[in-house]
N, CA, C and O atoms as a Tripos MOL2 file, in Angstrom:
@<TRIPOS>MOLECULE
protein
  208   207    52     0     0
PROTEIN
NO_CHARGES

@<TRIPOS>ATOM
      1 N          76.0360  235.0350  106.2680 N.3       1 UNK1
      2 CA         76.0670  234.6830  107.6900 C.3       1 UNK1
      3 C          74.7970  234.1540  108.2100 C.2       1 UNK1
      4 O          74.8080  233.3100  109.1070 O.2       1 UNK1
      5 N          73.6420  234.6230  107.6750 N.am      2 UNK2
      6 CA         72.3800  234.1450  108.1680 C.3       2 UNK2
      7 C          72.2140  232.6270  107.9270 C.2       2 UNK2
      8 O          71.6000  231.9150  108.7220 O.2       2 UNK2
      9 N          72.7840  232.1640  106.8010 N.am      3 UNK3
     10 CA         72.7020  230.7140  106.4950 C.3       3 UNK3
     11 C          73.4480  229.9680  107.5910 C.2       3 UNK3
     12 O          72.9200  228.9640  108.0680 O.2       3 UNK3
     13 N          74.5990  230.3680  108.0160 N.am      4 UNK4
     14 CA         75.4320  229.7000  108.9500 C.3       4 UNK4
     15 C          74.6750  229.6230  110.2800 C.2       4 UNK4
     16 O          74.6960  228.5710  110.9190 O.2       4 UNK4
     17 N          73.9980  230.7080  110.7290 N.am      5 UNK5
     18 CA         73.1840  230.6160  111.9330 C.3       5 UNK5
     19 C          72.0210  229.6730  111.7340 C.2       5 UNK5
     20 O          71.6420  228.9740  112.6750 O.2       5 UNK5
     21 N          71.4770  229.6260  110.6310 N.am      6 UNK6
     22 CA         70.3780  228.6880  110.3460 C.3       6 UNK6
     23 C          70.8930  227.2010  110.4260 C.2       6 UNK6
     24 O          70.2400  226.3270  110.9950 O.2       6 UNK6
     25 N          72.0920  226.9740  109.8250 N.am      7 UNK7
     26 CA         72.6560  225.6530  109.7010 C.3       7 UNK7
     27 C          73.1740  225.1330  110.9880 C.2       7 UNK7
     28 O          72.9060  223.9990  111.3840 O.2       7 UNK7
     29 N          73.9530  226.0080  111.6690 N.am      8 UNK8
     30 CA         74.5750  225.5230  112.8960 C.3       8 UNK8
     31 C          73.9080  225.8210  114.2440 C.2       8 UNK8
     32 O          74.1760  225.1530  115.2430 O.2       8 UNK8
     33 N          73.0040  226.8750  114.2530 N.am      9 UNK9
     34 CA         72.3520  227.2270  115.4580 C.3       9 UNK9
     35 C          70.8190  227.0750  115.4170 C.2       9 UNK9
     36 O          70.1350  227.4090  116.3850 O.2       9 UNK9
     37 N          70.2770  226.5630  114.2730 N.am     10 UNK10
     38 CA         68.8890  226.3110  114.1110 C.3      10 UNK10
     39 C          68.1120  227.5580  114.2880 C.2      10 UNK10
     40 O          67.0040  227.5090  114.8210 O.2      10 UNK10
     41 N          68.6160  228.6610  113.8790 N.am     11 UNK11
     42 CA         67.8610  229.9370  113.8580 C.3      11 UNK11
     43 C          66.8950  229.8540  112.6920 C.2      11 UNK11
     44 O          67.2340  229.3180  111.6370 O.2      11 UNK11
     45 N          65.7180  230.3690  112.8720 N.am     12 UNK12
     46 CA         64.7880  230.3900  111.7120 C.3      12 UNK12
     47 C          65.2780  231.3990  110.7590 C.2      12 UNK12
     48 O          65.9270  232.3730  111.1400 O.2      12 UNK12
     49 N          64.9580  231.1670  109.4410 N.am     13 UNK13
     50 CA         65.3400  232.2240  108.4300 C.3      13 UNK13
     51 C          64.7830  233.5330  108.9080 C.2      13 UNK13
     52 O          63.7000  233.6080  109.4890 O.2      13 UNK13
     53 N          65.5250  234.5260  108.6580 N.am     14 UNK14
     54 CA         65.1860  235.9490  108.9420 C.3      14 UNK14
     55 C          65.4250  236.2810  110.4000 C.2      14 UNK14
     56 O          65.4330  237.4680  110.7250 O.2      14 UNK14
     57 N          65.6260  235.3170  111.3250 N.am     15 UNK15
     58 CA         65.9620  235.7180  112.6890 C.3      15 UNK15
     59 C          67.2530  236.5630  112.6940 C.2      15 UNK15
     60 O          67.3000  237.6240  113.3170 O.2      15 UNK15
     61 N          68.2640  236.0990  112.0180 N.am     16 UNK16
     62 CA         69.4810  236.9180  111.9150 C.3      16 UNK16
     63 C          69.2350  238.2400  111.2270 C.2      16 UNK16
     64 O          69.6620  239.2940  111.6980 O.2      16 UNK16
     65 N          68.5360  238.1720  110.1000 N.am     17 UNK17
     66 CA         68.3050  239.3340  109.2420 C.3      17 UNK17
     67 C          67.5080  240.3780  110.0400 C.2      17 UNK17
     68 O          67.7140  241.5660  109.7910 O.2      17 UNK17
     69 N          66.6180  240.0320  110.9760 N.am     18 UNK18
     70 CA         65.8250  240.9970  111.6600 C.3      18 UNK18
     71 C          66.4170  241.6110  112.8790 C.2      18 UNK18
     72 O          65.8350  242.4790  113.5290 O.2      18 UNK18
     73 N          67.6650  241.1040  113.1880 N.am     19 UNK19
     74 CA         68.4080  241.6930  114.3940 C.3      19 UNK19
     75 C          68.8680  243.0950  114.1000 C.2      19 UNK19
     76 O          69.1440  243.4230  112.9460 O.2      19 UNK19
     77 N          68.9550  243.9050  115.0780 N.am     20 UNK20
     78 CA         69.5440  245.1730  114.9680 C.3      20 UNK20
     79 C          70.9770  245.0540  114.5860 C.2      20 UNK20
     80 O          71.5690  244.0160  114.8810 O.2      20 UNK20
     81 N          71.6080  246.0330  113.9470 N.am     21 UNK21
     82 CA         72.9860  245.9520  113.3820 C.3      21 UNK21
     83 C          74.0250  245.5710  114.4850 C.2      21 UNK21
     84 O          74.9360  244.7810  114.2380 O.2      21 UNK21
     85 N          73.8670  246.1390  115.6780 N.am     22 UNK22
     86 CA         74.8010  245.7880  116.7370 C.3      22 UNK22
     87 C          74.7720  244.3350  117.1500 C.2      22 UNK22
     88 O          75.8180  243.7370  117.4040 O.2      22 UNK22
     89 N          73.6090  243.7730  117.2170 N.am     23 UNK23
     90 CA         73.4580  242.3360  117.5460 C.3      23 UNK23
     91 C          73.9480  241.5080  116.3850 C.2      23 UNK23
     92 O          74.5530  240.4650  116.6320 O.2      23 UNK23
     93 N          73.7440  241.8720  115.1760 N.am     24 UNK24
     94 CA         74.2730  241.1320  114.0090 C.3      24 UNK24
     95 C          75.7940  241.1060  114.1160 C.2      24 UNK24
     96 O          76.4090  240.0650  113.8860 O.2      24 UNK24
     97 N          76.3990  242.2160  114.4560 N.am     25 UNK25
     98 CA         77.7890  242.3620  114.4970 C.3      25 UNK25
     99 C          78.4090  241.2880  115.5840 C.2      25 UNK25
    100 O          79.3930  240.5850  115.3560 O.2      25 UNK25
    101 N          77.7240  241.2930  116.6900 N.am     26 UNK26
    102 CA         78.1650  240.3310  117.7420 C.3      26 UNK26
    103 C          77.9790  238.9020  117.3000 C.2      26 UNK26
    104 O          78.8520  238.0630  117.5240 O.2      26 UNK26
    105 N          76.8170  238.6030  116.6540 N.am     27 UNK27
    106 CA         76.4920  237.2200  116.2230 C.3      27 UNK27
    107 C          77.5960  236.7670  115.1460 C.2      27 UNK27
    108 O          78.0440  235.6210  115.1290 O.2      27 UNK27
    109 N          77.9740  237.7310  114.2890 N.am     28 UNK28
    110 CA         79.0270  237.4240  113.2960 C.3      28 UNK28
    111 C          80.3390  237.0890  113.9490 C.2      28 UNK28
    112 O          81.0180  236.1520  113.5320 O.2      28 UNK28
    113 N          80.7200  237.8550  114.9920 N.am     29 UNK29
    114 CA         81.9390  237.5800  115.6420 C.3      29 UNK29
    115 C          81.9970  236.2670  116.2860 C.2      29 UNK29
    116 O          83.0110  235.5750  116.2050 O.2      29 UNK29
    117 N          80.8870  235.8720  116.9630 N.am     30 UNK30
    118 CA         80.7850  234.6070  117.5920 C.3      30 UNK30
    119 C          80.8530  233.5020  116.6230 C.2      30 UNK30
    120 O          81.5540  232.5120  116.8340 O.2      30 UNK30
    121 N          80.1010  233.6590  115.5090 N.am     31 UNK31
    122 CA         80.1400  232.6270  114.4820 C.3      31 UNK31
    123 C          81.5380  232.4170  113.8940 C.2      31 UNK31
    124 O          82.0130  231.2930  113.7330 O.2      31 UNK31
    125 N          82.1940  233.5860  113.5730 N.am     32 UNK32
    126 CA         83.5690  233.3800  112.9870 C.3      32 UNK32
    127 C          84.4680  232.7160  113.9880 C.2      32 UNK32
    128 O          85.3160  231.9200  113.5860 O.2      32 UNK32
    129 N          84.3380  232.9990  115.3080 N.am     33 UNK33
    130 CA         85.1710  232.3220  116.3150 C.3      33 UNK33
    131 C          84.8350  230.8140  116.3880 C.2      33 UNK33
    132 O          85.7380  229.9900  116.5240 O.2      33 UNK33
    133 N          83.5850  230.4670  116.3020 N.am     34 UNK34
    134 CA         83.1950  229.1070  116.3170 C.3      34 UNK34
    135 C          83.7450  228.3690  115.1470 C.2      34 UNK34
    136 O          84.2250  227.2490  115.3170 O.2      34 UNK34
    137 N          83.7060  228.9400  113.9320 N.am     35 UNK35
    138 CA         84.2190  228.3280  112.7120 C.3      35 UNK35
    139 C          85.7220  228.0970  112.8100 C.2      35 UNK35
    140 O          86.2400  227.0490  112.4240 O.2      35 UNK35
    141 N          86.4180  229.1360  113.3530 N.am     36 UNK36
    142 CA         87.8080  229.0510  113.5400 C.3      36 UNK36
    143 C          88.2310  227.8720  114.4750 C.2      36 UNK36
    144 O          89.1640  227.1150  114.2040 O.2      36 UNK36
    145 N          87.4750  227.7850  115.5770 N.am     37 UNK37
    146 CA         87.6990  226.6780  116.5590 C.3      37 UNK37
    147 C          87.4900  225.3310  115.8770 C.2      37 UNK37
    148 O          88.2900  224.4110  116.0450 O.2      37 UNK37
    149 N          86.4110  225.2210  115.1080 N.am     38 UNK38
    150 CA         86.0800  223.9390  114.4180 C.3      38 UNK38
    151 C          87.2050  223.6050  113.4600 C.2      38 UNK38
    152 O          87.6300  222.4530  113.3770 O.2      38 UNK38
    153 N          87.6990  224.6140  112.7260 N.am     39 UNK39
    154 CA         88.7920  224.3030  111.8300 C.3      39 UNK39
    155 C          89.9740  223.8000  112.4990 C.2      39 UNK39
    156 O          90.6180  222.8610  112.0310 O.2      39 UNK39
    157 N          90.3280  224.4730  113.7340 N.am     40 UNK40
    158 CA         91.4960  224.1060  114.4350 C.3      40 UNK40
    159 C          91.3190  222.6480  114.9640 C.2      40 UNK40
    160 O          92.2520  221.8470  114.8990 O.2      40 UNK40
    161 N          90.1760  222.3380  115.4580 N.am     41 UNK41
    162 CA         89.8880  220.9340  115.9490 C.3      41 UNK41
    163 C          90.0130  219.9390  114.8750 C.2      41 UNK41
    164 O          90.5890  218.8700  115.0760 O.2      41 UNK41
    165 N          89.4590  220.2720  113.6620 N.am     42 UNK42
    166 CA         89.6790  219.2790  112.5020 C.3      42 UNK42
    167 C          91.0700  219.0820  112.2150 C.2      42 UNK42
    168 O          91.4930  217.9510  111.9730 O.2      42 UNK42
    169 N          91.8860  220.1840  112.2230 N.am     43 UNK43
    170 CA         93.3090  219.9760  111.9600 C.3      43 UNK43
    171 C          93.9750  219.1380  113.0330 C.2      43 UNK43
    172 O          94.8620  218.3510  112.7040 O.2      43 UNK43
    173 N          93.6230  219.2540  114.2240 N.am     44 UNK44
    174 CA         94.1670  218.4410  115.2670 C.3      44 UNK44
    175 C          93.7730  216.9780  115.1110 C.2      44 UNK44
    176 O          94.5970  216.0910  115.3320 O.2      44 UNK44
    177 N          92.5820  216.7260  114.7520 N.am     45 UNK45
    178 CA         92.1130  215.3530  114.5450 C.3      45 UNK45
    179 C          92.7820  214.7450  113.2960 C.2      45 UNK45
    180 O          93.1510  213.5720  113.3590 O.2      45 UNK45
    181 N          92.9590  215.4340  112.2010 N.am     46 UNK46
    182 CA         93.6740  214.9500  111.1390 C.3      46 UNK46
    183 C          95.1560  214.6130  111.4300 C.2      46 UNK46
    184 O          95.7160  213.6260  110.9520 O.2      46 UNK46
    185 N          95.7380  215.4950  112.2370 N.am     47 UNK47
    186 CA         97.1400  215.2610  112.6050 C.3      47 UNK47
    187 C          97.1510  214.0130  113.5060 C.2      47 UNK47
    188 O          98.0600  213.1990  113.3480 O.2      47 UNK47
    189 N          96.2600  213.8170  114.3850 N.am     48 UNK48
    190 CA         96.2570  212.6930  115.2840 C.3      48 UNK48
    191 C          96.0310  211.3610  114.5580 C.2      48 UNK48
    192 O          96.5580  210.3340  114.9840 O.2      48 UNK48
    193 N          95.2680  211.3670  113.4870 N.am     49 UNK49
    194 CA         95.0830  210.1330  112.7720 C.3      49 UNK49
    195 C          96.0310  209.9230  111.5930 C.2      49 UNK49
    196 O          95.8850  208.9920  110.8010 O.2      49 UNK49
    197 N          96.9920  210.8140  111.5130 N.am     50 UNK50
    198 CA         98.0360  210.6640  110.4720 C.3      50 UNK50
    199 C          97.7150  211.3220  109.1230 C.2      50 UNK50
    200 O          98.3790  211.0340  108.1270 O.2      50 UNK50
    201 N          96.6990  212.2050  109.0780 N.am     51 UNK51
    202 CA         96.4520  212.9240  107.8470 C.3      51 UNK51
    203 C          97.4100  214.0320  107.6530 C.2      51 UNK51
    204 O          98.1710  214.3870  108.5530 O.2      51 UNK51
    205 N          97.3750  214.6270  106.3880 N.am     52 UNK52
    206 CA         98.3650  215.6980  106.1050 C.3      52 UNK52
    207 C          97.9170  217.0230  106.6020 C.2      52 UNK52
    208 O          98.6290  218.0140  106.4430 O.2      52 UNK52
@<TRIPOS>BOND
     1     1     2 1
     2     2     3 1
     3     3     4 2
     4     3     5 am
     5     5     6 1
     6     6     7 1
     7     7     8 2
     8     7     9 am
     9     9    10 1
    10    10    11 1
    11    11    12 2
    12    11    13 am
    13    13    14 1
    14    14    15 1
    15    15    16 2
    16    15    17 am
    17    17    18 1
    18    18    19 1
    19    19    20 2
    20    19    21 am
    21    21    22 1
    22    22    23 1
    23    23    24 2
    24    23    25 am
    25    25    26 1
    26    26    27 1
    27    27    28 2
    28    27    29 am
    29    29    30 1
    30    30    31 1
    31    31    32 2
    32    31    33 am
    33    33    34 1
    34    34    35 1
    35    35    36 2
    36    35    37 am
    37    37    38 1
    38    38    39 1
    39    39    40 2
    40    39    41 am
    41    41    42 1
    42    42    43 1
    43    43    44 2
    44    43    45 am
    45    45    46 1
    46    46    47 1
    47    47    48 2
    48    47    49 am
    49    49    50 1
    50    50    51 1
    51    51    52 2
    52    51    53 am
    53    53    54 1
    54    54    55 1
    55    55    56 2
    56    55    57 am
    57    57    58 1
    58    58    59 1
    59    59    60 2
    60    59    61 am
    61    61    62 1
    62    62    63 1
    63    63    64 2
    64    63    65 am
    65    65    66 1
    66    66    67 1
    67    67    68 2
    68    67    69 am
    69    69    70 1
    70    70    71 1
    71    71    72 2
    72    71    73 am
    73    73    74 1
    74    74    75 1
    75    75    76 2
    76    75    77 am
    77    77    78 1
    78    78    79 1
    79    79    80 2
    80    79    81 am
    81    81    82 1
    82    82    83 1
    83    83    84 2
    84    83    85 am
    85    85    86 1
    86    86    87 1
    87    87    88 2
    88    87    89 am
    89    89    90 1
    90    90    91 1
    91    91    92 2
    92    91    93 am
    93    93    94 1
    94    94    95 1
    95    95    96 2
    96    95    97 am
    97    97    98 1
    98    98    99 1
    99    99   100 2
   100    99   101 am
   101   101   102 1
   102   102   103 1
   103   103   104 2
   104   103   105 am
   105   105   106 1
   106   106   107 1
   107   107   108 2
   108   107   109 am
   109   109   110 1
   110   110   111 1
   111   111   112 2
   112   111   113 am
   113   113   114 1
   114   114   115 1
   115   115   116 2
   116   115   117 am
   117   117   118 1
   118   118   119 1
   119   119   120 2
   120   119   121 am
   121   121   122 1
   122   122   123 1
   123   123   124 2
   124   123   125 am
   125   125   126 1
   126   126   127 1
   127   127   128 2
   128   127   129 am
   129   129   130 1
   130   130   131 1
   131   131   132 2
   132   131   133 am
   133   133   134 1
   134   134   135 1
   135   135   136 2
   136   135   137 am
   137   137   138 1
   138   138   139 1
   139   139   140 2
   140   139   141 am
   141   141   142 1
   142   142   143 1
   143   143   144 2
   144   143   145 am
   145   145   146 1
   146   146   147 1
   147   147   148 2
   148   147   149 am
   149   149   150 1
   150   150   151 1
   151   151   152 2
   152   151   153 am
   153   153   154 1
   154   154   155 1
   155   155   156 2
   156   155   157 am
   157   157   158 1
   158   158   159 1
   159   159   160 2
   160   159   161 am
   161   161   162 1
   162   162   163 1
   163   163   164 2
   164   163   165 am
   165   165   166 1
   166   166   167 1
   167   167   168 2
   168   167   169 am
   169   169   170 1
   170   170   171 1
   171   171   172 2
   172   171   173 am
   173   173   174 1
   174   174   175 1
   175   175   176 2
   176   175   177 am
   177   177   178 1
   178   178   179 1
   179   179   180 2
   180   179   181 am
   181   181   182 1
   182   182   183 1
   183   183   184 2
   184   183   185 am
   185   185   186 1
   186   186   187 1
   187   187   188 2
   188   187   189 am
   189   189   190 1
   190   190   191 1
   191   191   192 2
   192   191   193 am
   193   193   194 1
   194   194   195 1
   195   195   196 2
   196   195   197 am
   197   197   198 1
   198   198   199 1
   199   199   200 2
   200   199   201 am
   201   201   202 1
   202   202   203 1
   203   203   204 2
   204   203   205 am
   205   205   206 1
   206   206   207 1
   207   207   208 2
@<TRIPOS>SUBSTRUCTURE
     1 UNK1         2 RESIDUE 1 A UNK
     2 UNK2         6 RESIDUE 1 A UNK
     3 UNK3        10 RESIDUE 1 A UNK
     4 UNK4        14 RESIDUE 1 A UNK
     5 UNK5        18 RESIDUE 1 A UNK
     6 UNK6        22 RESIDUE 1 A UNK
     7 UNK7        26 RESIDUE 1 A UNK
     8 UNK8        30 RESIDUE 1 A UNK
     9 UNK9        34 RESIDUE 1 A UNK
    10 UNK10       38 RESIDUE 1 A UNK
    11 UNK11       42 RESIDUE 1 A UNK
    12 UNK12       46 RESIDUE 1 A UNK
    13 UNK13       50 RESIDUE 1 A UNK
    14 UNK14       54 RESIDUE 1 A UNK
    15 UNK15       58 RESIDUE 1 A UNK
    16 UNK16       62 RESIDUE 1 A UNK
    17 UNK17       66 RESIDUE 1 A UNK
    18 UNK18       70 RESIDUE 1 A UNK
    19 UNK19       74 RESIDUE 1 A UNK
    20 UNK20       78 RESIDUE 1 A UNK
    21 UNK21       82 RESIDUE 1 A UNK
    22 UNK22       86 RESIDUE 1 A UNK
    23 UNK23       90 RESIDUE 1 A UNK
    24 UNK24       94 RESIDUE 1 A UNK
    25 UNK25       98 RESIDUE 1 A UNK
    26 UNK26      102 RESIDUE 1 A UNK
    27 UNK27      106 RESIDUE 1 A UNK
    28 UNK28      110 RESIDUE 1 A UNK
    29 UNK29      114 RESIDUE 1 A UNK
    30 UNK30      118 RESIDUE 1 A UNK
    31 UNK31      122 RESIDUE 1 A UNK
    32 UNK32      126 RESIDUE 1 A UNK
    33 UNK33      130 RESIDUE 1 A UNK
    34 UNK34      134 RESIDUE 1 A UNK
    35 UNK35      138 RESIDUE 1 A UNK
    36 UNK36      142 RESIDUE 1 A UNK
    37 UNK37      146 RESIDUE 1 A UNK
    38 UNK38      150 RESIDUE 1 A UNK
    39 UNK39      154 RESIDUE 1 A UNK
    40 UNK40      158 RESIDUE 1 A UNK
    41 UNK41      162 RESIDUE 1 A UNK
    42 UNK42      166 RESIDUE 1 A UNK
    43 UNK43      170 RESIDUE 1 A UNK
    44 UNK44      174 RESIDUE 1 A UNK
    45 UNK45      178 RESIDUE 1 A UNK
    46 UNK46      182 RESIDUE 1 A UNK
    47 UNK47      186 RESIDUE 1 A UNK
    48 UNK48      190 RESIDUE 1 A UNK
    49 UNK49      194 RESIDUE 1 A UNK
    50 UNK50      198 RESIDUE 1 A UNK
    51 UNK51      202 RESIDUE 1 A UNK
    52 UNK52      206 RESIDUE 1 A UNK
């Protein structure tokens, strides 16, 4: 999960890792939600352009 925050949120390495456990849990929930929404948008786009 720390890589995803680095990749998508430009967090420096170890920013995620140095968070207290409660904050990590919240960050993970938000990241999972964002990934889910991105996947849904990608499916909608593929459907709109005639993809399978």
